[in-house]
N, CA, C, O and the ligand as a Tripos MOL2 file, in Angstrom:
@<TRIPOS>MOLECULE
protein
  249   247    63     0     0
PROTEIN
NO_CHARGES

@<TRIPOS>ATOM
      1 N         172.0770   49.5970  180.3930 N.3       1 MET1
      2 CA        172.2610   49.2800  179.0570 C.3       1 MET1
      3 C         170.9390   49.1880  178.3190 C.2       1 MET1
      4 O         170.0070   48.5000  178.7360 O.2       1 MET1
      5 N         170.8990   49.8410  177.3090 N.am      2 THR2
      6 CA        169.7780   49.6480  176.3870 C.3       2 THR2
      7 C         169.8780   48.8190  175.0980 C.2       2 THR2
      8 O         170.8320   49.0880  174.3670 O.2       2 THR2
      9 N         169.1450   47.9800  174.7630 N.am      3 ILE3
     10 CA        169.0580   47.2940  173.6400 C.3       3 ILE3
     11 C         168.8290   48.0180  172.4330 C.2       3 ILE3
     12 O         167.7530   48.6150  172.4270 O.2       3 ILE3
     13 N         169.5730   48.1460  171.3470 N.am      4 GLU4
     14 CA        169.2100   48.9630  170.3330 C.3       4 GLU4
     15 C         168.1470   48.3250  169.4440 C.2       4 GLU4
     16 O         168.2110   47.1280  169.1610 O.2       4 GLU4
     17 N         167.1870   49.1040  169.0110 N.am      5 GLU5
     18 CA        166.0470   48.7210  168.3890 C.3       5 GLU5
     19 C         166.4520   48.3970  167.0380 C.2       5 GLU5
     20 O         167.2970   49.0240  166.4000 O.2       5 GLU5
     21 N         165.6870   47.1980  166.5560 N.am      6 VAL6
     22 CA        166.0020   46.9710  165.2490 C.3       6 VAL6
     23 C         164.9690   47.5940  164.1000 C.2       6 VAL6
     24 O         165.1390   47.7860  162.8960 O.2       6 VAL6
     25 N         163.9730   47.8000  164.8600 N.am      7 ALA7
     26 CA        162.9120   48.2250  164.1800 C.3       7 ALA7
     27 C         161.9770   49.2050  164.6590 C.2       7 ALA7
     28 O         161.8700   49.0640  165.8780 O.2       7 ALA7
     29 N         161.2580   50.1340  164.2310 N.am      8 THR8
     30 CA        160.4550   51.0430  164.8490 C.3       8 THR8
     31 C         159.1390   51.1190  164.0450 C.2       8 THR8
     32 O         159.0060   50.9380  162.8350 O.2       8 THR8
     33 N         158.1270   51.4450  165.0230 N.am      9 TRP9
     34 CA        156.8100   51.5350  164.3650 C.3       9 TRP9
     35 C         156.5080   53.1660  164.3660 C.2       9 TRP9
     36 O         156.7160   53.8470  165.3700 O.2       9 TRP9
     37 N         155.9980   53.7090  163.1360 N.am     10 SER10
     38 CA        155.7160   55.0920  162.9160 C.3      10 SER10
     39 C         154.3590   55.0320  162.6260 C.2      10 SER10
     40 O         153.9160   54.3050  161.7370 O.2      10 SER10
     41 N         153.5200   55.9110  163.4770 N.am     11 VAL11
     42 CA        152.1660   56.1450  163.1990 C.3      11 VAL11
     43 C         152.1090   57.1370  162.0350 C.2      11 VAL11
     44 O         152.5540   58.2600  162.2700 O.2      11 VAL11
     45 N         151.6380   56.8920  160.8460 N.am     12 ILE12
     46 CA        151.6000   57.6140  159.6890 C.3      12 ILE12
     47 C         150.1960   58.0320  159.3980 C.2      12 ILE12
     48 O         149.3040   57.3360  159.8840 O.2      12 ILE12
     49 N         149.8600   59.1100  158.6460 N.am     13 GLN13
     50 CA        148.4170   59.4860  158.4290 C.3      13 GLN13
     51 C         148.2900   59.2570  156.6410 C.2      13 GLN13
     52 O         148.8890   59.9380  155.8090 O.2      13 GLN13
     53 N         147.4850   58.2820  156.3950 N.am     14 CYS14
     54 CA        147.2630   58.2340  154.7590 C.3      14 CYS14
     55 C         147.1110   59.5410  154.2560 C.2      14 CYS14
     56 O         146.2830   60.3390  154.6970 O.2      14 CYS14
     57 N         147.9940   59.7990  153.2270 N.am     15 PRO15
     58 CA        147.7340   61.1690  152.5260 C.3      15 PRO15
     59 C         146.2990   61.0320  151.5900 C.2      15 PRO15
     60 O         145.7820   62.0690  151.1730 O.2      15 PRO15
     61 N         145.7850   59.9110  151.3330 N.am     16 TRP16
     62 CA        144.6890   59.8570  150.5980 C.3      16 TRP16
     63 C         143.4140   59.9270  151.3830 C.2      16 TRP16
     64 O         142.6090   60.8310  151.1610 O.2      16 TRP16
     65 N         143.1790   58.9280  152.3730 N.am     17 CYS17
     66 CA        141.9350   58.8280  152.9940 C.3      17 CYS17
     67 C         142.0040   59.1840  154.4720 C.2      17 CYS17
     68 O         141.0420   59.0620  155.2300 O.2      17 CYS17
     69 N         143.3150   59.6720  154.8640 N.am     18 GLY18
     70 CA        143.3990   60.3310  156.4330 C.3      18 GLY18
     71 C         143.4960   59.2520  157.4630 C.2      18 GLY18
     72 O         143.9180   59.6200  158.5600 O.2      18 GLY18
     73 N         143.2500   58.2520  157.3500 N.am     19 GLU19
     74 CA        143.2900   57.0330  158.1990 C.3      19 GLU19
     75 C         144.7260   57.0380  158.9170 C.2      19 GLU19
     76 O         145.7120   57.0520  158.1800 O.2      19 GLU19
     77 N         144.8770   57.0300  160.0850 N.am     20 PRO20
     78 CA        146.1960   56.5790  160.8080 C.3      20 PRO20
     79 C         146.4760   55.1040  160.5280 C.2      20 PRO20
     80 O         145.6080   54.2310  160.5160 O.2      20 PRO20
     81 N         147.7950   54.9170  160.3020 N.am     21 ASN21
     82 CA        148.0140   53.4540  159.8810 C.3      21 ASN21
     83 C         149.6910   53.4380  160.7410 C.2      21 ASN21
     84 O         150.5140   54.3490  160.8300 O.2      21 ASN21
     85 N         149.7290   52.3120  161.1660 N.am     22 ASP22
     86 CA        151.1350   51.8910  162.0210 C.3      22 ASP22
     87 C         151.8840   51.2630  160.8090 C.2      22 ASP22
     88 O         151.4120   50.3940  160.0760 O.2      22 ASP22
     89 N         153.1400   51.8370  160.7020 N.am     23 LEU23
     90 CA        154.0580   51.6230  159.6910 C.3      23 LEU23
     91 C         155.2700   50.9600  160.3500 C.2      23 LEU23
     92 O         155.7740   51.5480  161.3070 O.2      23 LEU23
     93 N         155.7960   49.7900  159.9380 N.am     24 ARG24
     94 CA        156.8590   49.1770  160.6200 C.3      24 ARG24
     95 C         158.1440   49.7770  159.7040 C.2      24 ARG24
     96 O         158.0880   49.8390  158.4760 O.2      24 ARG24
     97 N         159.1670   50.1550  160.3970 N.am     25 VAL25
     98 CA        160.4960   50.7040  159.6170 C.3      25 VAL25
     99 C         161.4880   49.8910  160.1830 C.2      25 VAL25
    100 O         161.7460   49.9380  161.3850 O.2      25 VAL25
    101 N         162.0820   49.1210  159.3640 N.am     26 GLU26
    102 CA        163.3220   48.3080  159.6800 C.3      26 GLU26
    103 C         164.3210   48.9620  159.9880 C.2      26 GLU26
    104 O         164.4840   49.9730  159.3060 O.2      26 GLU26
    105 N         165.1820   48.7350  160.8940 N.am     27 PHE27
    106 CA        166.5230   49.5520  161.1720 C.3      27 PHE27
    107 C         167.2520   49.8660  159.8140 C.2      27 PHE27
    108 O         167.7280   50.9790  159.5900 O.2      27 PHE27
    109 N         167.3070   48.8930  158.9820 N.am     28 GLU28
    110 CA        168.0640   49.1520  157.7220 C.3      28 GLU28
    111 C         167.5020   49.7410  156.7170 C.2      28 GLU28
    112 O         168.1590   50.0160  155.7130 O.2      28 GLU28
    113 N         166.0580   50.0600  156.8380 N.am     29 ASP29
    114 CA        165.5620   50.8860  155.8270 C.3      29 ASP29
    115 C         165.8610   52.3110  155.6530 C.2      29 ASP29
    116 O         165.9730   53.0880  156.6010 O.2      29 ASP29
    117 N         165.9890   52.6450  154.3860 N.am     30 GLU30
    118 CA        166.5060   53.9820  154.1360 C.3      30 GLU30
    119 C         166.0090   54.2440  152.6810 C.2      30 GLU30
    120 O         166.0390   53.3530  151.8330 O.2      30 GLU30
    121 N         165.5740   55.4410  152.4380 N.am     31 GLY31
    122 CA        165.4890   55.7390  150.9170 C.3      31 GLY31
    123 C         163.8090   55.6890  150.6120 C.2      31 GLY31
    124 O         163.0120   55.8700  151.5320 O.2      31 GLY31
    125 N         163.4910   55.4970  149.6060 N.am     32 LYS32
    126 CA        162.1230   55.5510  149.2180 C.3      32 LYS32
    127 C         161.6320   54.2130  148.7340 C.2      32 LYS32
    128 O         162.3140   53.3890  148.1240 O.2      32 LYS32
    129 N         160.1450   54.0760  149.1390 N.am     33 TRP33
    130 CA        159.6310   52.9630  148.4490 C.3      33 TRP33
    131 C         158.0660   53.3080  148.4930 C.2      33 TRP33
    132 O         157.5020   54.2840  148.9870 O.2      33 TRP33
    133 N         157.5300   52.1660  147.8000 N.am     34 VAL34
    134 CA        155.8620   52.3040  147.4930 C.3      34 VAL34
    135 C         155.2430   51.3060  148.1560 C.2      34 VAL34
    136 O         155.6730   50.1560  148.0700 O.2      34 VAL34
    137 N         154.1480   51.6180  148.9040 N.am     35 GLN35
    138 CA        153.3500   50.7150  149.7310 C.3      35 GLN35
    139 C         151.9400   51.1720  149.6880 C.2      35 GLN35
    140 O         151.6730   52.3740  149.6750 O.2      35 GLN35
    141 N         150.9190   50.1380  149.6620 N.am     36 ASP36
    142 CA        149.6230   50.4550  149.5670 C.3      36 ASP36
    143 C         148.9460   50.6410  150.8970 C.2      36 ASP36
    144 O         149.1430   49.9070  151.8640 O.2      36 ASP36
    145 N         148.1590   51.6420  150.8780 N.am     37 CYS37
    146 CA        147.1510   51.8200  152.2320 C.3      37 CYS37
    147 C         146.4570   50.5370  152.5680 C.2      37 CYS37
    148 O         145.8630   49.9200  151.6830 O.2      37 CYS37
    149 N         146.5020   50.1020  153.8100 N.am     38 GLU38
    150 CA        145.7570   49.0920  153.9770 C.3      38 GLU38
    151 C         144.2220   49.4980  154.2510 C.2      38 GLU38
    152 O         143.4840   48.5770  154.6040 O.2      38 GLU38
    153 N         143.8230   50.4280  154.1590 N.am     39 VAL39
    154 CA        142.4680   51.1190  154.3850 C.3      39 VAL39
    155 C         141.9160   51.1790  152.9800 C.2      39 VAL39
    156 O         141.1010   50.3700  152.5360 O.2      39 VAL39
    157 N         142.4260   52.2110  152.3090 N.am     40 CYS40
    158 CA        141.9700   52.4290  150.8620 C.3      40 CYS40
    159 C         142.6680   52.0420  149.7650 C.2      40 CYS40
    160 O         142.3200   52.4320  148.6510 O.2      40 CYS40
    161 N         143.7560   51.2130  149.9480 N.am     41 CYS41
    162 CA        144.6520   50.6130  148.9060 C.3      41 CYS41
    163 C         145.2420   51.4110  147.9130 C.2      41 CYS41
    164 O         145.6270   50.9120  146.8560 O.2      41 CYS41
    165 N         145.3530   52.7050  148.1810 N.am     42 ARG42
    166 CA        145.9070   53.5750  147.3310 C.3      42 ARG42
    167 C         147.3910   53.6680  147.7410 C.2      42 ARG42
    168 O         147.7190   53.4500  148.9070 O.2      42 ARG42
    169 N         148.3310   54.0060  146.7440 N.am     43 PRO43
    170 CA        149.7910   53.9430  146.7390 C.3      43 PRO43
    171 C         150.2520   55.1690  147.6320 C.2      43 PRO43
    172 O         149.8300   56.3000  147.3920 O.2      43 PRO43
    173 N         151.2060   54.8850  148.7590 N.am     44 TRP44
    174 CA        151.9770   55.8440  149.2770 C.3      44 TRP44
    175 C         153.4990   55.6910  148.8460 C.2      44 TRP44
    176 O         154.1420   54.6490  148.7210 O.2      44 TRP44
    177 N         153.8790   56.9240  148.6640 N.am     45 LEU45
    178 CA        155.5010   56.9160  148.5290 C.3      45 LEU45
    179 C         155.9490   57.3210  149.9670 C.2      45 LEU45
    180 O         155.5820   58.3110  150.6020 O.2      45 LEU45
    181 N         156.8660   56.2920  150.3630 N.am     46 ILE46
    182 CA        157.3610   56.4520  151.7110 C.3      46 ILE46
    183 C         158.8180   56.7740  151.5890 C.2      46 ILE46
    184 O         159.5310   56.1760  150.7840 O.2      46 ILE46
    185 N         159.2940   57.7700  152.4280 N.am     47 GLU47
    186 CA        160.5720   58.2690  152.2500 C.3      47 GLU47
    187 C         161.2780   58.1560  153.7190 C.2      47 GLU47
    188 O         160.7310   58.8280  154.5920 O.2      47 GLU47
    189 N         162.2090   57.5370  154.0330 N.am     48 VAL48
    190 CA        162.8900   57.4460  155.0870 C.3      48 VAL48
    191 C         164.1140   58.3040  155.0890 C.2      48 VAL48
    192 O         164.9190   58.1640  154.1690 O.2      48 VAL48
    193 N         164.3330   59.1810  156.0370 N.am     49 ARG49
    194 CA        165.4770   60.0410  155.9860 C.3      49 ARG49
    195 C         166.0920   59.8090  157.3760 C.2      49 ARG49
    196 O         165.4270   59.9940  158.3960 O.2      49 ARG49
    197 N         167.2200   59.4480  157.3990 N.am     50 THR50
    198 CA        168.1900   59.2380  158.7020 C.3      50 THR50
    199 C         169.0130   60.3510  159.0000 C.2      50 THR50
    200 O         169.6460   60.8310  158.0590 O.2      50 THR50
    201 N         169.1390   60.8990  160.2170 N.am     51 HIS51
    202 CA        169.8770   62.0740  160.6450 C.3      51 HIS51
    203 C         170.2040   61.9110  162.0880 C.2      51 HIS51
    204 O         169.6160   61.1040  162.8070 O.2      51 HIS51
    205 N         171.1150   62.6630  162.4730 N.am     52 SER52
    206 CA        171.7260   62.5400  163.9070 C.3      52 SER52
    207 C         170.6500   62.5150  164.9940 C.2      52 SER52
    208 O         170.8890   61.8570  166.0060 O.2      52 SER52
    209 N         169.5240   63.1500  164.8850 N.am     53 GLY53
    210 CA        168.4690   63.1660  166.0830 C.3      53 GLY53
    211 C         167.5900   61.8470  165.8060 C.2      53 GLY53
    212 O         166.7200   61.6980  166.6640 O.2      53 GLY53
    213 N         167.6080   60.9830  164.9370 N.am     54 GLY54
    214 CA        166.8190   59.8340  164.8350 C.3      54 GLY54
    215 C         166.1970   59.6480  163.1370 C.2      54 GLY54
    216 O         167.0190   59.6000  162.2220 O.2      54 GLY54
    217 N         165.2320   59.5860  162.9480 N.am     55 ARG55
    218 CA        164.7990   59.2150  161.6320 C.3      55 ARG55
    219 C         163.1610   59.8040  161.3890 C.2      55 ARG55
    220 O         162.2090   59.6280  162.1500 O.2      55 ARG55
    221 N         163.1730   60.5010  160.1710 N.am     56 ASP56
    222 CA        161.7980   60.9360  159.6400 C.3      56 ASP56
    223 C         161.1810   60.1600  158.7960 C.2      56 ASP56
    224 O         161.9030   59.7020  157.9110 O.2      56 ASP56
    225 N         159.9680   59.8320  158.7760 N.am     57 VAL57
    226 CA        159.3850   59.1610  157.9250 C.3      57 VAL57
    227 C         158.2750   59.9850  157.2420 C.2      57 VAL57
    228 O         157.3260   60.3970  157.9100 O.2      57 VAL57
    229 N         158.3600   60.1850  156.1710 N.am     58 ILE58
    230 CA        157.5570   61.0210  155.1370 C.3      58 ILE58
    231 C         156.7270   60.2700  154.1670 C.2      58 ILE58
    232 O         157.2800   59.5520  153.3340 O.2      58 ILE58
    233 N         155.2730   60.4000  154.2230 N.am     59 VAL59
    234 CA        154.5690   59.8620  153.3180 C.3      59 VAL59
    235 C         153.8800   60.5790  152.5440 C.2      59 VAL59
    236 O         153.2030   61.4490  153.0910 O.2      59 VAL59
    237 N         153.8250   60.4750  151.2080 N.am     60 THR60
    238 CA        153.1270   61.3490  150.2790 C.3      60 THR60
    239 C         152.3590   60.3730  149.3300 C.2      60 THR60
    240 O         152.3860   59.1420  149.3640 O.2      60 THR60
    241 N         151.6510   61.2070  148.4530 N.am     61 ARG61
    242 CA        150.8250   60.4660  147.5080 C.3      61 ARG61
    243 C         151.5400   59.8650  146.3720 C.2      61 ARG61
    244 O         152.1730   60.6430  145.6580 O.2      61 ARG61
    245 N         151.5480   58.6450  146.0900 N.am     62 SER62
    246 CA        152.3880   58.2810  144.8220 C.3      62 SER62
    247 C         151.6960   58.3370  143.4320 C.2      62 SER62
    248 O         152.3300   58.0570  142.4150 O.2      62 SER62
    249 ZN        144.2880   55.3480  152.8250 Zn       63 ZN63
@<TRIPOS>BOND
     1     1     2 1
     2     2     3 1
     3     3     4 2
     4     3     5 am
     5     5     6 1
     6     6     7 1
     7     7     8 2
     8     7     9 am
     9     9    10 1
    10    10    11 1
    11    11    12 2
    12    11    13 am
    13    13    14 1
    14    14    15 1
    15    15    16 2
    16    15    17 am
    17    17    18 1
    18    18    19 1
    19    19    20 2
    20    19    21 am
    21    21    22 1
    22    22    23 1
    23    23    24 2
    24    23    25 am
    25    25    26 1
    26    26    27 1
    27    27    28 2
    28    27    29 am
    29    29    30 1
    30    30    31 1
    31    31    32 2
    32    31    33 am
    33    33    34 1
    34    34    35 1
    35    35    36 2
    36    35    37 am
    37    37    38 1
    38    38    39 1
    39    39    40 2
    40    39    41 am
    41    41    42 1
    42    42    43 1
    43    43    44 2
    44    43    45 am
    45    45    46 1
    46    46    47 1
    47    47    48 2
    48    47    49 am
    49    49    50 1
    50    50    51 1
    51    51    52 2
    52    51    53 am
    53    53    54 1
    54    54    55 1
    55    55    56 2
    56    55    57 am
    57    57    58 1
    58    58    59 1
    59    59    60 2
    60    59    61 am
    61    61    62 1
    62    62    63 1
    63    63    64 2
    64    63    65 am
    65    65    66 1
    66    66    67 1
    67    67    68 2
    68    67    69 am
    69    69    70 1
    70    70    71 1
    71    71    72 2
    72    71    73 am
    73    73    74 1
    74    74    75 1
    75    75    76 2
    76    75    77 am
    77    77    78 1
    78    78    79 1
    79    79    80 2
    80    79    81 am
    81    81    82 1
    82    82    83 1
    83    83    84 2
    84    83    85 am
    85    85    86 1
    86    86    87 1
    87    87    88 2
    88    87    89 am
    89    89    90 1
    90    90    91 1
    91    91    92 2
    92    91    93 am
    93    93    94 1
    94    94    95 1
    95    95    96 2
    96    95    97 am
    97    97    98 1
    98    98    99 1
    99    99   100 2
   100    99   101 am
   101   101   102 1
   102   102   103 1
   103   103   104 2
   104   103   105 am
   105   105   106 1
   106   106   107 1
   107   107   108 2
   108   107   109 am
   109   109   110 1
   110   110   111 1
   111   111   112 2
   112   111   113 am
   113   113   114 1
   114   114   115 1
   115   115   116 2
   116   115   117 am
   117   117   118 1
   118   118   119 1
   119   119   120 2
   120   119   121 am
   121   121   122 1
   122   122   123 1
   123   123   124 2
   124   123   125 am
   125   125   126 1
   126   126   127 1
   127   127   128 2
   128   127   129 am
   129   129   130 1
   130   130   131 1
   131   131   132 2
   132   131   133 am
   133   133   134 1
   134   134   135 1
   135   135   136 2
   136   135   137 am
   137   137   138 1
   138   138   139 1
   139   139   140 2
   140   139   141 am
   141   141   142 1
   142   142   143 1
   143   143   144 2
   144   143   145 am
   145   145   146 1
   146   146   147 1
   147   147   148 2
   148   147   149 am
   149   149   150 1
   150   150   151 1
   151   151   152 2
   152   151   153 am
   153   153   154 1
   154   154   155 1
   155   155   156 2
   156   155   157 am
   157   157   158 1
   158   158   159 1
   159   159   160 2
   160   159   161 am
   161   161   162 1
   162   162   163 1
   163   163   164 2
   164   163   165 am
   165   165   166 1
   166   166   167 1
   167   167   168 2
   168   167   169 am
   169   169   170 1
   170   170   171 1
   171   171   172 2
   172   171   173 am
   173   173   174 1
   174   174   175 1
   175   175   176 2
   176   175   177 am
   177   177   178 1
   178   178   179 1
   179   179   180 2
   180   179   181 am
   181   181   182 1
   182   182   183 1
   183   183   184 2
   184   183   185 am
   185   185   186 1
   186   186   187 1
   187   187   188 2
   188   187   189 am
   189   189   190 1
   190   190   191 1
   191   191   192 2
   192   191   193 am
   193   193   194 1
   194   194   195 1
   195   195   196 2
   196   195   197 am
   197   197   198 1
   198   198   199 1
   199   199   200 2
   200   199   201 am
   201   201   202 1
   202   202   203 1
   203   203   204 2
   204   203   205 am
   205   205   206 1
   206   206   207 1
   207   207   208 2
   208   207   209 am
   209   209   210 1
   210   210   211 1
   211   211   212 2
   212   211   213 am
   213   213   214 1
   214   214   215 1
   215   215   216 2
   216   215   217 am
   217   217   218 1
   218   218   219 1
   219   219   220 2
   220   219   221 am
   221   221   222 1
   222   222   223 1
   223   223   224 2
   224   223   225 am
   225   225   226 1
   226   226   227 1
   227   227   228 2
   228   227   229 am
   229   229   230 1
   230   230   231 1
   231   231   232 2
   232   231   233 am
   233   233   234 1
   234   234   235 1
   235   235   236 2
   236   235   237 am
   237   237   238 1
   238   238   239 1
   239   239   240 2
   240   239   241 am
   241   241   242 1
   242   242   243 1
   243   243   244 2
   244   243   245 am
   245   245   246 1
   246   246   247 1
   247   247   248 2
@<TRIPOS>SUBSTRUCTURE
     1 MET1         2 RESIDUE 1 A MET
     2 THR2         6 RESIDUE 1 A THR
     3 ILE3        10 RESIDUE 1 A ILE
     4 GLU4        14 RESIDUE 1 A GLU
     5 GLU5        18 RESIDUE 1 A GLU
     6 VAL6        22 RESIDUE 1 A VAL
     7 ALA7        26 RESIDUE 1 A ALA
     8 THR8        30 RESIDUE 1 A THR
     9 TRP9        34 RESIDUE 1 A TRP
    10 SER10       38 RESIDUE 1 A SER
    11 VAL11       42 RESIDUE 1 A VAL
    12 ILE12       46 RESIDUE 1 A ILE
    13 GLN13       50 RESIDUE 1 A GLN
    14 CYS14       54 RESIDUE 1 A CYS
    15 PRO15       58 RESIDUE 1 A PRO
    16 TRP16       62 RESIDUE 1 A TRP
    17 CYS17       66 RESIDUE 1 A CYS
    18 GLY18       70 RESIDUE 1 A GLY
    19 GLU19       74 RESIDUE 1 A GLU
    20 PRO20       78 RESIDUE 1 A PRO
    21 ASN21       82 RESIDUE 1 A ASN
    22 ASP22       86 RESIDUE 1 A ASP
    23 LEU23       90 RESIDUE 1 A LEU
    24 ARG24       94 RESIDUE 1 A ARG
    25 VAL25       98 RESIDUE 1 A VAL
    26 GLU26      102 RESIDUE 1 A GLU
    27 PHE27      106 RESIDUE 1 A PHE
    28 GLU28      110 RESIDUE 1 A GLU
    29 ASP29      114 RESIDUE 1 A ASP
    30 GLU30      118 RESIDUE 1 A GLU
    31 GLY31      122 RESIDUE 1 A GLY
    32 LYS32      126 RESIDUE 1 A LYS
    33 TRP33      130 RESIDUE 1 A TRP
    34 VAL34      134 RESIDUE 1 A VAL
    35 GLN35      138 RESIDUE 1 A GLN
    36 ASP36      142 RESIDUE 1 A ASP
    37 CYS37      146 RESIDUE 1 A CYS
    38 GLU38      150 RESIDUE 1 A GLU
    39 VAL39      154 RESIDUE 1 A VAL
    40 CYS40      158 RESIDUE 1 A CYS
    41 CYS41      162 RESIDUE 1 A CYS
    42 ARG42      166 RESIDUE 1 A ARG
    43 PRO43      170 RESIDUE 1 A PRO
    44 TRP44      174 RESIDUE 1 A TRP
    45 LEU45      178 RESIDUE 1 A LEU
    46 ILE46      182 RESIDUE 1 A ILE
    47 GLU47      186 RESIDUE 1 A GLU
    48 VAL48      190 RESIDUE 1 A VAL
    49 ARG49      194 RESIDUE 1 A ARG
    50 THR50      198 RESIDUE 1 A THR
    51 HIS51      202 RESIDUE 1 A HIS
    52 SER52      206 RESIDUE 1 A SER
    53 GLY53      210 RESIDUE 1 A GLY
    54 GLY54      214 RESIDUE 1 A GLY
    55 ARG55      218 RESIDUE 1 A ARG
    56 ASP56      222 RESIDUE 1 A ASP
    57 VAL57      226 RESIDUE 1 A VAL
    58 ILE58      230 RESIDUE 1 A ILE
    59 VAL59      234 RESIDUE 1 A VAL
    60 THR60      238 RESIDUE 1 A THR
    61 ARG61      242 RESIDUE 1 A ARG
    62 SER62      246 RESIDUE 1 A SER
    63 ZN63       249 GROUP 0 **** ****
């Protein structure tokens, strides 16, 4: 038995400064939201898409 994960960490690359960041995505998170880069403080538009094979986390400039 495996315990279902309630949150995952995705390593994403900042679309502004190029620094890798660890992004915590809650299990129930879906859709789009805006979050600032911890390195350069510029806004990301984060989009989470759930599909049968897992989840994709897409980060673009907001
Ligand atoms: Zn950045």
